[in-house]
N, C-alpha and C positions, 0 to 999 in steps of 0.2 A: 395374717402375717403382714407386718409393715415393711414397706420397701422404700428406702431413701435413694433418690437418684440425683446426681449432680453432673451437669454437662461440663466436661473438661475442655473440649476443643471442637471446633467445626471449621473445616477449611474448604474453600472454593465451593460454596453452596450451589446446589442444583439451580440451573437457570443461568449460571455464569456464562460469559462469552466463551466461544471455542478457544482451545489452547493456543497461545501465541507462539509456542515453540513445539517442535515434534518431540516424540518420546526419545529419551536417551537412557542408557543403562550402563552400569558398571558392576564388575564381579571381582571378588577376591576371596581368599581362604587363608586360614591360619591353623596350625596344629595346636590343640589345647590339651594334649595328654599331660597329666600332672607329672612333674619331675619326681615328686615324692610318692611313695606308696601309701595312699590314703585309705581310710575305710571305704568300703564299696556301697553303692546305692542299692536300695531295695532288699528284699528277702530278710525278714526278721530271723529266719532260721539259718542264715549263712554261717558256716562254722570256721571259715578260714581267716576271719579278721580282716586286716588290711590287704590290699592287692599285693600279689606276689610277682607281678611282671606285666608285660604288655603283649597282647596277641596281635592287635592291629591298632593303629593310631586313631585318636579322636580328633575331630575337626570342627571348627566353626566356619561356615561358608556364608558370605555376604552377597546380597544382590541389592543394588540401589537403582530405583526407577525415578526418573525426573521428567516432568512436563513444565517447562519454564521454571518458576520458583517453587512449584509444588514437588515435594520429594518424599519418597517412601523407602525405608530400608527393611529388608527381610533377612534375618540371620537364622540359619538352621544349625543346631548344635547337637553333637553326639553326647548328650547328657540325659540324666533322669528327669531333672526339672531345673528351672531357672527363675530367679527373682532378682531384679537389679534396678531399683529406682535410680541409683547413681548413674548407671550406664544410659538409661533412657534420657535422663536430664543432660548428660554430657553430649550425647549425640545431637540433641536438639540445640543446645546452647553453642557448641563449638563447631558443629558441622552444618547447622541450619536444616536439619532433617527432623521434622516434628513427629513423624510416625516411625517407630521402631518395633518390629514384630520379632520377638525372641522365641523361636520355636524349637523345643526340645524333642528329640526322637524318643525319649523315655527308655533308653537302654538301661538295663539293670546291671550292666558291667562297666559303669562309669563311676566317678568318685562321689562320695557323700560329702558335701561341703556346705550345705545350707541347713539351718534348723528346720524341724519338721514343718512342712507346708508354708515355709517362709515366715513362721511365727516367732515368738520370743526365743532368744538364745543368740550365741555368738557364732557367726559363720567362720569357716576355715579361711586362713590367709590365701588359699587358692582362689577365693572369689575375687580379690583385688587383682591377682595375676590374670584371671580370666577376663575381667572387665577391661584391663589394659589391652589384651590381645584382640578382643572383639572390637573395641573402639578403633584400633589400628586397622583392622580388616575393613570396617565400614568406611573409614577415612580413605583407605586405598581405593575402594570401589567408587567412592564419591569423586575422587580426583582422576578417575580414568573412564569417564563417561564416553559412550559412543552412540551414534544414531542407531536406534533399535526398532524392531517390530516384534509383536507378540503372536504366539500361536497356541492353540488349545487342542488337546486330544483326550480320548477316554479309552478305557479298557475295563475288563473285569476278570478277576481271578480270586477264587476263594482259598486263601491260605490261612484263614483263621476260623475259629469256632467260638460260639458264645458260651462262656464258662459258667454262666448263671443258669443252673439246671433245676427245674421243679422236682421236688422230692415227694415221697408218699404222704408226708404230713401237709402238703399243699403250700409249702414254703420253698423258696429257692436257696440253694447253697452252691458255692463255687466248686468246680472241678478244675483243679490246676494242672493235673497231669493227665493228659489225654493221649497216651502212648499208642493207642489203636488208631489215632487220626480220624476219629469219627467226626464228620462235619456238623456238629450240633449247631443249631441256628436259634434265632436269626442273627445275621451279620449283614454288613454292607460290603459286597464284594467289589464294588466299583473303585477303580483308581482314576485319578484325573492328572493330566499333564499340562504344565504351563511352560512354554518354551520362549526363550529370548534369543532372537537372531540379530546379527549385525547386517550392515548394508550388502555384504557379499553373499548373504544367505547362510552363513555358518552359524550353527547353534552354539551360543556362548554359555547359556545356562538352561538347565532342564529341571523343573521342580516336579517331583513326584509326590502326589497326595494320596495317602492310603491309611486305612484304620486297622491296625493290628499291633498289639503289644510287642515290644522289642525284648522278648524274654525267651528266645530259643535257648540261650545259655541259662542254666539253672543255678541254684544256691551253692553248688559245689564248684562253680567256676570262679576263679580268683584272679584272673588277668583282665586288665582293661581291654574293652572291646566295644565297638559300635553295634555289635550284634548283627542281625540279618539286614537292617537298613544299610550298614556299612558295607557289607558284602555286595548288596545290590548296587549301591552307588559306585563302588570300585569297578564292578563288571560293566556298568553302563559307560563309565568314563573311558575304560579301555577300548570299548567298541565305538565310541564317539570322541576321538581325539580332539582336544581343544574345548570340550564341553565340561562345565562344572555342574555335576548332578547334585541336587539338593533334595532332602527328604523332609516332608511335612507330615507329622502324625495327625490323624483325624480323631474321630470319636471312638477311641479304642478302649475305653474304660471297662468294657465287658467282653473284649475280644482277645483271646489268646492265640498264638500261632499253632497251626496243626503240626509243625515240626518242632519237637522238643528234645533238647539234648539233656538227658537225665541219667546217663550211664555213670557219671562220675569219672569217666576217662577222658582226659582233655582232647586227645586226637579225635575220638569218635564224636564228642559233643561239638567241637569246632567244625568238623566235617558236616554235621547236621545243620549247623548254622549257615555254613557256606552253601549248602544245597538249597535251603529256603531262599537265601538272597539271590542265588543265580536263577531260580525259577521265576522270581519276581522280575529280575532284570530282563529275562528273555521276553516276558510279556510287555514290559515297558519298551524295549527296543522294537518289538513288533508294532506296537501302537504308535510309537514315535514316527514311524514312516507315514502315518495317516494324519499327522498334525496339520490343522488348517489355520491359516492366518485369521486373526480377528478383525482385520481391517485397519485403516489408518487411524491413529489416535487423534481425535478432534477436541477432546475435553481434558481439562486439568485433572490430575489425581485429586480425589476428594476423600475425606474421612470424617468420622465422628467417633469420639472417645467418651466413655461414661464410667463413672464409679457407681456400682450397685451395692447396696448394703442389705445383707440378709441376716436373720437370726440364726444362731447355731441350732441344729436339729434337736439336740439332747439337752442343751442348757440355754434356755431362752434369754437368760441374763447377759449372754455373750453374743457377739455379732461378727460377721465377716464382711470385709470390703473387697469386692471383686471388680477389677478393671477390665473392660472389654473395649475393643476397637473394631469398627466396621469401615472397610475401605472399598471405594468404587473407582474402577479404572476404565476410562473411556465409556462410561455408562453401560458397559457390557460385562465386566468382570467384577465380582463382589467377593471380598474376603471377610469372613467372620472369625475373629480371634478370641479364643476362650482359654483362660489359664486353667490349670488343674487337669483332671481326667474325666472329660465328658463321655457319656455312653453313646453308642452308635445311633440310637433312635433320635437323639438331638441333632446329630449330623444330617440324618435323613429329613428331619423336619425343616432344617434350614434350606437344604437343597430343593425340597418340594415347593417351598413358599417364597423363596427369593425371586423377585420379578425381573431377573436378568438372564441372559443366555448361559452365563458361565459362573455359577456359584461355587466357591471353594470354602471348605471348612478347616479352620486352623485350631485344632485342639492342642493342649499342652503348650500354649503360646501366651507369654507374658507381654503386655503392651502398654497398659495405662495405669500402672500402680496397683496398690492393694496387695493381697496375700495370694499365695498358692493354695486354692481352696480344697485340694485333694479331689476325691471322687465326686462327680456330679451326675447322679442317676436321673434318668427320666422317671416320670410318675409311676408307670407300671412297675419298673424295676424296684423303685423305692418301696412300693407296696408289698411286693413279694419277698424282698429282702435278699440277704446273701452278701458276700464280700464286695464292698464298694457300693452296695445298694442300701444297706442299713448298717452292717458291720463295717467299721473303719471308714465311715463317711460322717461328716459333721455339718454339711450345709443343709438348710431348711428344705423340707419337701416342696417340690414345685419350683425350686430355684432354676433347674435346668431349662424348663419351658419358659420361665420368665426371662432368662438370659437370651434365649433365641427370639422371644417376642421383641425384646429391645433391639436386637440386631435388625430385625425386620422393620421396626419403626424407624430406626436410624437410616436404613437403606432406602426405604420409601421417601424419607425426608431428603436424602441426597438426590434422589431422582425427581424431586419437586412434586411429589404426589399429594402432599398435605396442603390444603387451601384454607384461606381465611374465611371463605364463604361457601355455602353448599353449592354443589354443581347443578347441572340441568336435570330435571326429573326424567 
C-alpha cells in the first residue's frame, strides 16, 4: 500500500519558550435543530422518511482555548457526521484560530444533510445554515475569554457491547439488537473528563470522552434527538449549574449501547434513551468530584495536521484523503482527532502509546480537510469481517493503525523527541 503524506501545519514546535500568557478559555453554544423536517441520518431500513418532529433540541457547543496567540477551538455537535472545509477555513481566516476540531456525537436521530462520507453529491442547504451558526458560536467563545485552568478525571462504566461477534463459520457478523443486554466484549469502558475552570474555581466546561454509538433510538424513531449523549449532558448541566457539558465520541465504530429502544413505541423508547443517559451522567458526576488540576499552563498550545492518502479497500484505482490533527496542551494533554468511525482498539492503541499523562481520543472528528472515511477498523476486525469491518467500509486494510502511528509520530515531534543525530549509547 502506498501512503502519501503532506504536512499541512505545525504550530509552536516543541522546544519553544514557555507561554508568554496564561491559559484563557471561552465557551458558547447554539441550537442547531433544523427548522425543516429533513431526512434522518443513519438506518438504511428507516421507514418513516423525513423527521416528524423534535423530541429534544440539537446543539453545537464551542470551547476556545488560548495561550498567547496560539488558539484551539473544539466544537461538539449533536449530529451523525460533519465535513466542512469552508467552516475550517473561515474560523482560521476570520477568527485567527488555526485548529478547529468538529466532533460529531454520531446520533442517528439527527438530520441527513451531507453526501455519503462527504463524497460527491450536493449537500443540503442546512449545511450553510449550520456553518453560520457554528461560526457564530466559535466567534462568541473567542470574544469572551477568561483566565482558566484545566483539570482531568477518569471513570469506567460499561454501557456498550461489541457488536462484531464471531460465528460458527469463523467469521464475524454484527449483532445490532442485543435486547438481553449481554455485555459482549471487548470494549473500552473508560471515560475521561476534561474540565475548564475559571479563577473562582467554577467549572465552565466539562468535556466527557466515551466510546459508544449514539443509537439507543432505533430505525422506528422519527423525531430529532441527541440520543443518550444529549440526555447525559442535560442531566450533568442540571446538576452543575453554569457548566457547559460537551460530549466527545471515541472509538465507537464497533460498540453499540446495551440499552436499545426497539419497541417502536415512542414513550418507551425515549424512556430507554433517558435511562442510559442518566446512568452515564451519574457516573460522570461522581467522577467529576475527583477531578484534579493539571498544573499551571507553561507552554503554548501546539498542533500538527496531516493529510493521509489511502487506497480504497475494494477498488485500488480510487483513494481517500483523510485529514488528522494532533494537539498538545501544556505538554501534558494530547488530543488525537480522527474523522469517520474508528473502532475501539485504535483508541486503546493511542492511549497506551501516547507519551503524555492525559491522552484523549477524538473519533468522529473532522479537523484538517479530506473526506469522511466511514468505518475505520483495526487489523483484527478487518480480518474477521462484519459490518464496518469489511461490509460497508472502504478504507484500506491497516489504515487505522497507520493513522494512529502518524498521531504518535506527530506527538513525539511536538514533544521534541526526534533528533537530528543519534543519542547516547
